[in-house]
FILO-594358 format. One record per residue: residue number from 1; residue in one letter; x, y, z of N, C-alpha, C in turn. Coordinates in steps of 0.02 Angstrom, whole numbers, padded with zeros to 5 digits, always signed. Example, Ala and Ser with C-alpha at 12.3 -4.5 7.8 and 13.67 -1.06 7.14 Angstrom:
NODE   kolmi   segu       nu       nv       nw      cau      cav      caw       cu       cv       cw
NODE       1      A   +00660   -00284   +00390   +00615   -00225   +00390   +00660   -00165   +00390
NODE       2      S   +00642   -00112   +00354   +00684   -00053   +00357   +00645   +00002   +00394
***
This chain:
NODE   kolmi   segu       nu       nv       nw      cau      cav      caw       cu       cv       cw
NODE       1      M   -00482   -01021   +00933   -00435   -00944   +00912   -00356   -00945   +00901
NODE       2      S   -00349   -00887   +00845   -00306   -00890   +00816   -00234   -00861   +00856
NODE       3      E   -00172   -00889   +00814   -00119   -00873   +00837   -00099   -00801   +00878
NODE       4      S   -00059   -00788   +00921   -00039   -00685   +00915   +00014   -00692   +00889
NODE       5      P   +00028   -00642   +00866   +00076   -00633   +00828   +00136   -00599   +00895
NODE       6      R   +00210   -00616   +00880   +00241   -00589   +00932   +00270   -00513   +00924
NODE       7      A   +00281   -00500   +00854   +00293   -00436   +00848   +00229   -00400   +00778
NODE       8      I   +00213   -00351   +00792   +00194   -00320   +00759   +00209   -00264   +00705
NODE       9      P   +00212   -00267   +00661   +00234   -00223   +00592   +00216   -00154   +00613
NODE      10      R   +00254   -00089   +00615   +00227   -00039   +00627   +00196   -00007   +00544
NODE      11      H   +00220   -00048   +00494   +00191   -00038   +00409   +00174   -00097   +00370
NODE      12      V   +00120   -00102   +00355   +00098   -00176   +00314   +00084   -00122   +00236
NODE      13      A   +00128   -00167   +00191   +00090   -00141   +00108   +00077   -00215   +00097
NODE      14      I   +00017   -00196   +00063   -00013   -00256   +00023   -00046   -00244   -00043
NODE      15      I   -00015   -00293   -00094   -00053   -00292   -00185   -00112   -00336   -00175
NODE      16      M   -00149   -00307   -00169   -00223   -00335   -00163   -00262   -00371   -00252
NODE      17      D   -00211   -00436   -00249   -00230   -00473   -00330   -00287   -00525   -00315
NODE      18      G   -00310   -00539   -00362   -00352   -00596   -00369   -00444   -00574   -00379
NODE      19      N   -00431   -00528   -00399   -00506   -00502   -00372   -00559   -00519   -00465
NODE      20      G   -00515   -00510   -00501   -00526   -00549   -00574   -00540   -00651   -00579
NODE      21      R   -00512   -00679   -00554   -00509   -00759   -00553   -00555   -00763   -00505
NODE      22      W   -00560   -00724   -00434   -00614   -00753   -00384   -00692   -00747   -00447
NODE      23      A   -00673   -00671   -00465   -00755   -00685   -00497   -00751   -00751   -00543
NODE      24      A   -00712   -00746   -00611   -00719   -00822   -00640   -00742   -00877   -00607
NODE      25      R   -00702   -00894   -00551   -00701   -00945   -00505   -00770   -00949   -00494
NODE      26      H   -00810   -00880   -00476   -00888   -00899   -00438   -00939   -00875   -00511
NODE      27      G   -00912   -00882   -00581   -00960   -00880   -00643   -00986   -00800   -00635
NODE      28      E   -00948   -00762   -00622   -00968   -00686   -00622   -00926   -00633   -00666
NODE      29      P   -00940   -00591   -00663   -00887   -00541   -00732   -00854   -00506   -00672
NODE      30      R   -00802   -00478   -00710   -00746   -00444   -00657   -00772   -00406   -00605
NODE      31      H   -00831   -00372   -00648   -00822   -00321   -00580   -00858   -00360   -00520
NODE      32      H   -00893   -00406   -00514   -00898   -00444   -00447   -00849   -00442   -00410
NODE      33      G   -00777   -00466   -00447   -00741   -00470   -00400   -00716   -00402   -00368
NODE      34      H   -00714   -00369   -00394   -00678   -00296   -00361   -00748   -00276   -00328
NODE      35      R   -00809   -00277   -00309   -00847   -00263   -00287   -00840   -00310   -00219
NODE      36      A   -00824   -00364   -00223   -00810   -00413   -00183   -00744   -00416   -00131
NODE      37      G   -00687   -00372   -00157   -00627   -00360   -00143   -00628   -00299   -00114
NODE      38      A   -00677   -00239   -00130   -00686   -00175   -00082   -00715   -00200   -00009
NODE      39      E   -00739   -00271   +00012   -00746   -00291   +00058   -00690   -00285   +00089
NODE      40      S   -00670   -00344   +00061   -00584   -00353   +00098   -00556   -00317   +00101
NODE      41      V   -00554   -00250   +00089   -00519   -00185   +00121   -00558   -00165   +00183
NODE      42      R   -00600   -00185   +00193   -00635   -00144   +00256   -00605   -00179   +00321
NODE      43      R   -00615   -00264   +00299   -00604   -00306   +00359   -00540   -00304   +00368
NODE      44      T   -00489   -00301   +00324   -00400   -00274   +00317   -00375   -00229   +00368
NODE      45      V   -00444   -00149   +00338   -00401   -00124   +00377   -00418   -00121   +00452
NODE      46      E   -00494   -00145   +00482   -00522   -00137   +00556   -00457   -00199   +00580
NODE      47      C   -00460   -00259   +00537   -00413   -00299   +00571   -00330   -00276   +00591
NODE      48      C   -00312   -00226   +00556   -00237   -00189   +00571   -00252   -00145   +00621
NODE      49      A   -00311   -00111   +00602   -00312   -00035   +00680   -00316   -00083   +00735
NODE      50      R   -00347   -00133   +00747   -00343   -00171   +00808   -00303   -00215   +00835
NODE      51      A   -00255   -00214   +00749   -00187   -00267   +00798   -00140   -00221   +00823
NODE      52      G   -00143   -00144   +00795   -00099   -00109   +00810   -00034   -00084   +00763
NODE      53      V   -00039   -00088   +00719   -00009   -00084   +00637   -00026   +00019   +00638
NODE      54      E   +00038   +00045   +00635   +00020   +00097   +00615   +00013   +00122   +00549
NODE      55      A   +00025   +00087   +00498   +00038   +00123   +00442   +00002   +00047   +00392
NODE      56      L   -00047   +00072   +00335   -00066   +00016   +00302   -00066   +00048   +00260
NODE      57      T   -00035   +00012   +00176   -00039   +00047   +00117   -00083   -00024   +00084
NODE      58      L   -00105   -00003   +00045   -00157   -00027   -00007   -00127   +00001   -00088
NODE      59      F   -00120   -00059   -00128   -00105   -00051   -00224   -00166   -00046   -00238
NODE      60      A   -00220   +00007   -00231   -00278   -00014   -00271   -00281   -00010   -00359
NODE      61      F   -00227   +00033   -00403   -00230   +00042   -00446   -00153   +00070   -00467
NODE      62      S   -00136   +00030   -00524   -00055   +00039   -00536   -00061   +00094   -00580
NODE      63      S   +00007   +00137   -00621   -00002   +00183   -00686   +00011   +00108   -00720
NODE      64      E   +00018   +00047   -00694   +00021   +00026   -00777   -00075   -00022   -00800
NODE      65      N   -00106   -00004   -00745   -00186   -00022   -00755   -00204   +00019   -00794
NODE      66      W   -00202   +00070   -00794   -00218   +00103   -00865   -00238   +00091   -00935
NODE      67      R   -00189   +00036   -00952   -00182   +00012   -01002   -00248   -00041   -01006
NODE      68      R   -00284   -00057   -00943   -00335   -00090   -00973   -00385   -00067   -00997
NODE      69      P   -00437   -00118   -01032   -00482   -00080   -01045   -00523   -00043   -01036
NODE      70      A   -00554   +00006   -01062   -00576   +00082   -01043   -00635   +00068   -00995
NODE      71      A   -00700   +00015   -01020   -00734   +00011   -00989   -00723   -00032   -00886
NODE      72      E   -00679   -00064   -00905   -00650   -00075   -00838   -00622   -00026   -00781
NODE      73      V   -00596   +00006   -00811   -00538   +00079   -00799   -00597   +00115   -00775
NODE      74      G   -00628   +00136   -00808   -00695   +00179   -00782   -00726   +00131   -00732
NODE      75      M   -00741   +00067   -00717   -00795   +00037   -00672   -00739   +00045   -00597
NODE      76      L   -00670   +00051   -00616   -00624   +00052   -00561   -00625   +00094   -00517
NODE      77      M   -00644   +00169   -00572   -00628   +00232   -00527   -00696   +00240   -00501
NODE      78      E   -00749   +00229   -00534   -00822   +00234   -00512   -00832   +00195   -00455
NODE      79      L   -00798   +00139   -00443   -00797   +00090   -00377   -00762   +00120   -00299
NODE      80      F   -00702   +00178   -00347   -00649   +00188   -00283   -00679   +00247   -00260
NODE      81      M   -00746   +00292   -00290   -00742   +00325   -00280   -00829   +00356   -00240
NODE      82      R   -00859   +00295   -00256   -00908   +00231   -00213   -00894   +00245   -00136
NODE      83      V   -00820   +00200   -00153   -00804   +00172   -00084   -00779   +00228   -00053
NODE      84      L   -00746   +00286   -00072   -00719   +00346   -00042   -00802   +00342   +00002
NODE      85      D   -00831   +00401   -00050   -00895   +00425   -00007   -00925   +00379   +00041
NODE      86      R   -00944   +00306   +00047   -00950   +00260   +00096   -00907   +00265   +00165
NODE      87      E   -00857   +00271   +00134   -00807   +00234   +00189   -00770   +00283   +00199
NODE      88      T   -00742   +00354   +00208   -00732   +00393   +00242   -00761   +00407   +00315
NODE      89      D   -00830   +00407   +00290   -00870   +00454   +00382   -00827   +00379   +00430
NODE      90      R   -00830   +00318   +00419   -00810   +00271   +00439   -00739   +00289   +00468
NODE      91      L   -00702   +00287   +00421   -00640   +00298   +00453   -00615   +00344   +00487
NODE      92      H   -00641   +00390   +00493   -00661   +00465   +00543   -00659   +00435   +00600
NODE      93      R   -00719   +00419   +00582   -00748   +00387   +00663   -00713   +00350   +00705
NODE      94      N   -00666   +00324   +00666   -00627   +00256   +00698   -00538   +00285   +00693
NODE      95      D   -00552   +00349   +00703   -00484   +00416   +00707   -00423   +00367   +00656
NODE      96      I   -00424   +00354   +00584   -00389   +00341   +00529   -00389   +00396   +00492
NODE      97      R   -00315   +00402   +00488   -00317   +00475   +00429   -00298   +00412   +00365
NODE      98      L   -00342   +00452   +00292   -00323   +00455   +00241   -00279   +00485   +00199
NODE      99      N   -00254   +00441   +00164   -00182   +00485   +00122   -00182   +00430   +00055
NODE     100      I   -00197   +00470   -00009   -00201   +00458   -00059   -00150   +00455   -00115
NODE     101      I   -00100   +00411   -00109   -00024   +00438   -00168   -00031   +00392   -00221
NODE     102      G   +00001   +00434   -00270   +00008   +00403   -00351   -00016   +00499   -00407
NODE     103      D   -00005   +00495   -00450   -00005   +00534   -00511   -00074   +00553   -00512
NODE     104      R   -00122   +00598   -00476   -00185   +00625   -00478   -00195   +00655   -00543
NODE     105      S   -00137   +00675   -00565   -00159   +00712   -00621   -00183   +00672   -00694
NODE     106      R   -00195   +00597   -00664   -00243   +00540   -00731   -00291   +00542   -00694
NODE     107      L   -00307   +00565   -00627   -00388   +00551   -00600   -00415   +00611   -00628
NODE     108      A   -00496   +00592   -00638   -00532   +00644   -00653   -00551   +00683   -00623
NODE     109      R   -00560   +00742   -00637   -00569   +00812   -00575   -00629   +00781   -00525
NODE     110      R   -00660   +00760   -00529   -00704   +00729   -00489   -00695   +00693   -00426
NODE     111      L   -00653   +00653   -00470   -00610   +00611   -00415   -00567   +00633   -00367
NODE     112      R   -00515   +00661   -00388   -00470   +00698   -00358   -00503   +00750   -00306
NODE     113      A   -00560   +00783   -00327   -00599   +00832   -00264   -00617   +00780   -00227
NODE     114      R   -00642   +00724   -00230   -00655   +00668   -00172   -00614   +00634   -00126
NODE     115      C   -00545   +00653   -00162   -00496   +00620   -00120   -00460   +00678   -00076
NODE     116      A   -00464   +00729   -00097   -00428   +00802   -00068   -00482   +00808   -00010
NODE     117      S   -00559   +00787   -00004   -00593   +00807   +00041   -00588   +00761   +00101
NODE     118      A   -00613   +00708   +00068   -00573   +00638   +00109   -00509   +00645   +00161
NODE     119      E   -00472   +00670   +00125   -00392   +00699   +00164   -00398   +00753   +00227
NODE     120      R   -00432   +00791   +00209   -00459   +00852   +00245   -00485   +00823   +00312
NODE     121      L   -00536   +00806   +00295   -00588   +00761   +00359   -00541   +00722   +00404
NODE     122      T   -00495   +00685   +00360   -00455   +00627   +00433   -00393   +00666   +00423
NODE     123      A   -00369   +00715   +00429   -00281   +00738   +00417   -00284   +00730   +00488
NODE     124      D   -00320   +00756   +00529   -00309   +00764   +00618   -00281   +00687   +00646
NODE     125      N   -00332   +00627   +00627   -00339   +00567   +00659   -00256   +00543   +00657
NODE     126      T   -00267   +00490   +00707   -00191   +00463   +00737   -00191   +00403   +00748
NODE     127      R   -00250   +00355   +00753   -00231   +00275   +00783   -00186   +00259   +00700
NODE     128      M   -00215   +00265   +00675   -00186   +00210   +00575   -00184   +00273   +00535
NODE     129      Q   -00139   +00260   +00494   -00121   +00299   +00419   -00158   +00226   +00366
NODE     130      L   -00219   +00242   +00337   -00211   +00204   +00285   -00202   +00253   +00234
NODE     131      N   -00148   +00224   +00183   -00114   +00262   +00111   -00149   +00194   +00066
NODE     132      I   -00163   +00254   +00016   -00216   +00218   -00039   -00146   +00230   -00126
NODE     133      A   -00121   +00181   -00122   -00097   +00180   -00196   -00143   +00209   -00247
NODE     134      A   -00168   +00256   -00271   -00201   +00249   -00342   -00144   +00297   -00417
NODE     135      S   -00157   +00246   -00456   -00131   +00275   -00523   -00036   +00291   -00511
NODE     136      Y   -00030   +00252   -00464   +00034   +00263   -00431   +00079   +00181   -00461
NODE     137      G   +00147   +00200   -00472   +00197   +00162   -00482   +00258   +00179   -00447
NODE     138      G   +00320   +00121   -00431   +00353   +00137   -00409   +00417   +00182   -00449
NODE     139      R   +00421   +00153   -00510   +00474   +00191   -00565   +00451   +00287   -00562
NODE     140      W   +00380   +00275   -00590   +00350   +00346   -00574   +00380   +00388   -00508
NODE     141      D   +00380   +00380   -00445   +00374   +00373   -00385   +00468   +00403   -00363
NODE     142      I   +00496   +00382   -00382   +00566   +00387   -00398   +00587   +00426   -00453
NODE     143      A   +00582   +00418   -00502   +00561   +00496   -00561   +00561   +00566   -00538
NODE     144      S   +00487   +00559   -00508   +00472   +00591   -00486   +00495   +00649   -00418
NODE     145      A   +00523   +00600   -00384   +00574   +00638   -00342   +00641   +00642   -00344
NODE     146      A   +00644   +00625   -00416   +00719   +00651   -00447   +00723   +00697   -00478
NODE     147      R   +00663   +00729   -00534   +00644   +00778   -00547   +00646   +00850   -00500
NODE     148      R   +00613   +00825   -00431   +00617   +00889   -00397   +00678   +00910   -00366
NODE     149      L   +00722   +00860   -00357   +00779   +00865   -00324   +00818   +00916   -00393
NODE     150      A   +00811   +00884   -00447   +00848   +00908   -00506   +00834   +00981   -00521
NODE     151      E   +00758   +01009   -00494   +00745   +01055   -00516   +00789   +01113   -00449
NODE     152      A   +00788   +01097   -00406   +00803   +01134   -00351   +00863   +01136   -00361
NODE     153      V   +00912   +01096   -00383   +00980   +01112   -00417   +00988   +01166   -00450
NODE     154      A   +00929   +01158   -00498   +00927   +01199   -00549   +00902   +01272   -00547
NODE     155      A   +00876   +01293   -00493   +00840   +01344   -00443   +00892   +01383   -00403
NODE     156      G   +00957   +01324   -00412   +01026   +01341   -00357   +00982   +01363   -00275
NODE     157      E   +00931   +01307   -00291   +00923   +01306   -00192   +00952   +01223   -00161
NODE     158      R   +00990   +01210   -00199   +01045   +01150   -00164   +01121   +01129   -00214
NODE     159      T   +01133   +01107   -00189   +01184   +01053   -00258   +01191   +01007   -00257
NODE     160      P   +01204   +00994   -00328   +01236   +00900   -00352   +01234   +00885   -00275
NODE     161      E   +01306   +00894   -00268   +01341   +00856   -00189   +01283   +00857   -00117
NODE     162      S   +01223   +00879   -00129   +01183   +00873   -00068   +01148   +00814   -00055
NODE     163      I   +01143   +00778   -00138   +01088   +00759   -00142   +01128   +00662   -00122
NODE     164      D   +01083   +00630   -00068   +01119   +00589   -00068   +01047   +00554   -00063
NODE     165      E   +01054   +00486   -00032   +01004   +00420   +00009   +00940   +00469   +00050
NODE     166      N   +00968   +00483   +00102   +00922   +00538   +00134   +00891   +00583   +00090
NODE     167      A   +00922   +00626   +00046   +00890   +00676   +00004   +00830   +00643   -00032
NODE     168      L   +00853   +00597   -00074   +00803   +00574   -00102   +00732   +00547   -00082
NODE     169      G   +00775   +00476   -00026   +00689   +00476   +00013   +00669   +00532   +00039
NODE     170      A   +00684   +00583   +00060   +00622   +00639   +00100   +00604   +00664   +00030
NODE     171      E   +00610   +00648   -00031   +00541   +00664   -00097   +00511   +00608   -00105
NODE     172      I   +00524   +00560   -00072   +00469   +00494   -00096   +00418   +00488   -00080
NODE     173      C   +00353   +00460   -00090   +00276   +00451   -00079   +00297   +00400   -00006
NODE     174      L   +00252   +00423   +00060   +00270   +00401   +00121   +00320   +00439   +00161
NODE     175      H   +00364   +00469   +00150   +00430   +00480   +00173   +00436   +00494   +00239
NODE     176      G   +00357   +00531   +00275   +00356   +00533   +00357   +00351   +00479   +00385
NODE     177      L   +00332   +00433   +00354   +00314   +00343   +00410   +00363   +00314   +00379
NODE     178      P   +00370   +00247   +00437   +00417   +00208   +00447   +00431   +00161   +00367
NODE     179      E   +00465   +00150   +00356   +00451   +00089   +00292   +00409   +00037   +00308
NODE     180      P   +00402   +00001   +00249   +00330   -00065   +00253   +00379   -00101   +00291
NODE     181      D   +00359   -00146   +00350   +00410   -00209   +00388   +00379   -00262   +00356
NODE     182      L   +00312   -00245   +00323   +00279   -00308   +00286   +00221   -00297   +00248
NODE     183      F   +00249   -00349   +00175   +00239   -00360   +00129   +00202   -00410   +00115
NODE     184      V   +00123   -00389   +00094   +00083   -00469   +00080   +00055   -00456   +00007
NODE     185      R   +00071   -00498   -00014   +00031   -00508   -00108   -00030   -00576   -00127
NODE     186      T   -00089   -00549   -00116   -00133   -00624   -00118   -00126   -00654   -00181
NODE     187      G   -00176   -00680   -00188   -00175   -00711   -00279   -00124   -00756   -00310
NODE     188      G   -00080   -00752   -00270   -00010   -00830   -00282   +00051   -00813   -00329
NODE     189      E   +00039   -00728   -00363   +00087   -00694   -00377   +00166   -00696   -00334
NODE     190      Q   +00212   -00701   -00367   +00261   -00681   -00330   +00316   -00641   -00350
NODE     191      R   +00273   -00579   -00345   +00345   -00521   -00377   +00298   -00463   -00360
NODE     192      I   +00325   -00398   -00347   +00306   -00332   -00297   +00288   -00300   -00362
NODE     193      S   +00268   -00287   -00437   +00243   -00283   -00486   +00265   -00190   -00472
NODE     194      N   +00320   -00175   -00485   +00326   -00068   -00465   +00265   -00073   -00414
NODE     195      F   +00288   -00083   -00360   +00269   -00067   -00312   +00295   -00041   -00258
NODE     196      L   +00308   +00028   -00228   +00330   +00034   -00171   +00422   +00031   -00173
NODE     197      L   +00448   +00039   -00247   +00523   -00012   -00256   +00572   +00014   -00210
NODE     198      W   +00561   +00100   -00184   +00616   +00139   -00133   +00594   +00093   -00076
NODE     199      Q   +00548   +00085   -00060   +00526   +00090   +00015   +00505   +00011   +00034
NODE     200      L   +00513   -00024   -00007   +00517   -00111   +00030   +00583   -00123   +00023
NODE     201      A   +00654   -00093   +00029   +00729   -00120   +00027   +00749   -00173   +00071
NODE     202      Y   +00694   -00171   +00129   +00728   -00239   +00187   +00659   -00245   +00220
NODE     203      T   +00603   -00244   +00157   +00522   -00232   +00190   +00528   -00357   +00192
NODE     204      E   +00483   -00387   +00251   +00482   -00430   +00246   +00427   -00459   +00186
NODE     205      L   +00449   -00514   +00142   +00398   -00528   +00090   +00359   -00587   +00102
NODE     206      Y   +00290   -00590   +00097   +00240   -00656   +00100   +00188   -00631   +00052
NODE     207      F   +00194   -00698   +00033   +00130   -00717   -00026   +00120   -00777   -00015
NODE     208      T   +00039   -00750   -00029   +00005   -00802   -00021   -00058   -00806   -00071
NODE     209      P   -00084   -00885   -00100   -00125   -00912   -00142   -00168   -00881   -00138
NODE     210      V   -00197   -00854   -00085   -00286   -00842   -00063   -00309   -00802   -00109
NODE     211      L   -00335   -00764   -00145   -00373   -00720   -00173   -00396   -00652   -00137
NODE     212      W   -00402   -00619   -00165   -00401   -00550   -00138   -00473   -00545   -00094
NODE     213      P   -00522   -00572   -00130   -00597   -00550   -00093   -00607   -00622   -00055
NODE     214      D   -00555   -00677   -00043   -00560   -00706   +00011   -00516   -00712   +00078
NODE     215      F   -00471   -00643   +00062   -00427   -00638   +00120   -00452   -00603   +00180
NODE     216      D   -00497   -00628   +00241   -00525   -00615   +00283   -00450   -00618   +00343
NODE     217      E   -00490   -00590   +00402   -00456   -00563   +00444   -00395   -00622   +00484
NODE     218      G   -00431   -00668   +00472   -00403   -00744   +00475   -00331   -00756   +00458
NODE     219      E   -00330   -00746   +00388   -00285   -00746   +00340   -00235   -00683   +00356
NODE     220      M   -00247   -00624   +00379   -00232   -00553   +00396   -00189   -00571   +00450
NODE     221      N   -00212   -00606   +00510   -00179   -00628   +00569   -00113   -00677   +00542
NODE     222      R   -00126   -00703   +00508   -00082   -00762   +00505   -00025   -00741   +00449
NODE     223      A   -00018   -00688   +00408   +00040   -00660   +00380   +00062   -00610   +00448
NODE     224      L   +00008   -00583   +00501   +00057   -00559   +00540   +00094   -00595   +00598
NODE     225      V   +00063   -00664   +00612   +00108   -00719   +00636   +00181   -00734   +00584
NODE     226      W   +00183   -00733   +00559   +00221   -00774   +00508   +00273   -00696   +00518
NODE     227      F   +00258   -00638   +00514   +00328   -00585   +00515   +00335   -00595   +00597
NODE     228      G   +00297   -00597   +00634   +00330   -00597   +00699   +00365   -00650   +00716
NODE     229      E   +00377   -00714   +00659   +00445   -00770   +00679   +00485   -00760   +00631
NODE     230      R   +00487   -00674   +00600   +00558   -00660   +00568   +00620   -00643   +00592
NODE     231      E   +00674   -00662   +00575   +00728   -00620   +00615   +00761   -00592   +00561
NODE     232      R   +00740   -00504   +00594   +00765   -00441   +00528   +00821   -00432   +00551
NODE     233      R   +00859   -00429   +00486   +00936   -00398   +00521   +00966   -00353   +00480
NODE     234      F   +00926   -00302   +00448   +00954   -00277   +00378   +01006   -00251   +00360
NODE     235      G   +01044   -00331   +00338   +01127   -00327   +00330   +01182   -00335   +00391
NODE     236      G   +01140   -00360   +00439   +01193   -00343   +00495   +01177   -00426   +00514
NODE     237      L   +01226   -00490   +00554   +01251   -00551   +00580   +01146   -00562   +00617
NODE     238      R   +01156   -00625   +00630   +01106   -00663   +00653   +01127   -00660   +00716
NODE     239      N   +01088   -00699   +00757   +01083   -00670   +00834   +01148   -00740   +00861
NODE     240      D   +01144   -00770   +00811   +01195   -00845   +00831   +01236   -00837   +00773
NODE     241      A   +01254   -00764   +00732   +01328   -00755   +00709   +01342   -00825   +00656
NODE     242      G   +01285   -00861   +00635   +01334   -00909   +00612   +01300   -00883   +00528
NODE     243      D   +01289   -00824   +00495   +01290   -00843   +00434   +01281   -00734   +00413
NODE     244      D   +01352   -00736   +00396   +01363   -00639   +00383   +01348   -00620   +00310
NODE     245      T   +01313   -00654   +00266   +01308   -00640   +00201   +01236   -00624   +00209
NODE     246      G   +01177   -00646   +00222   +01116   -00620   +00243   +01109   -00565   +00237
NODE     247      A   +01030   -00548   +00206   +01020   -00476   +00216   +00953   -00477   +00287
***
């Protein structure tokens, strides 16, 4: 039996990396890795919901991913739509709310309609909120928030002096949720890749070499246990007051 975490993060954010390498290791084309990765999404959602996580944010498609070959982008968008069609009712039955963040203007109209329909169906669910970041970038998020504030100033609705961290934070994606406590990146890379740049300011960062399609409940629980052993200070002192410079 796996060890239970001492503390559960309220919000978990994950970069799901390694689908292509997983497919290559298995002698399969890249789209097989993406399909296998979709099964890992289901396992992770179920695991986090059982553990009592309040919000789970998954990086599905970045603003930079539009640079990939058109055939792969098309396949990913089609897979996203099929997963939405297949999983939305399951999410609803399990009282999970779905929220899509990112620049929807770049998504096909049919996919935008599917996203809106899934959000409407699950809008009143309260067990956990599942956020899917699609066509999302952290810099886009901050720039969009700044633009909305600038427009409000230009319209005379607020003054420049009223703009502070709280004002900007209220315009950022996921502003109504607790900021992520735990960030997980699979696949061995150790960077955040323009994901939730504003929101990850004091998040605990967990990197694992496990490729996303192999990331199962045991791996998720290992990350949760690791989080439970962290001492979070948010710029303050350690409990033993032995270090006054760490964050």
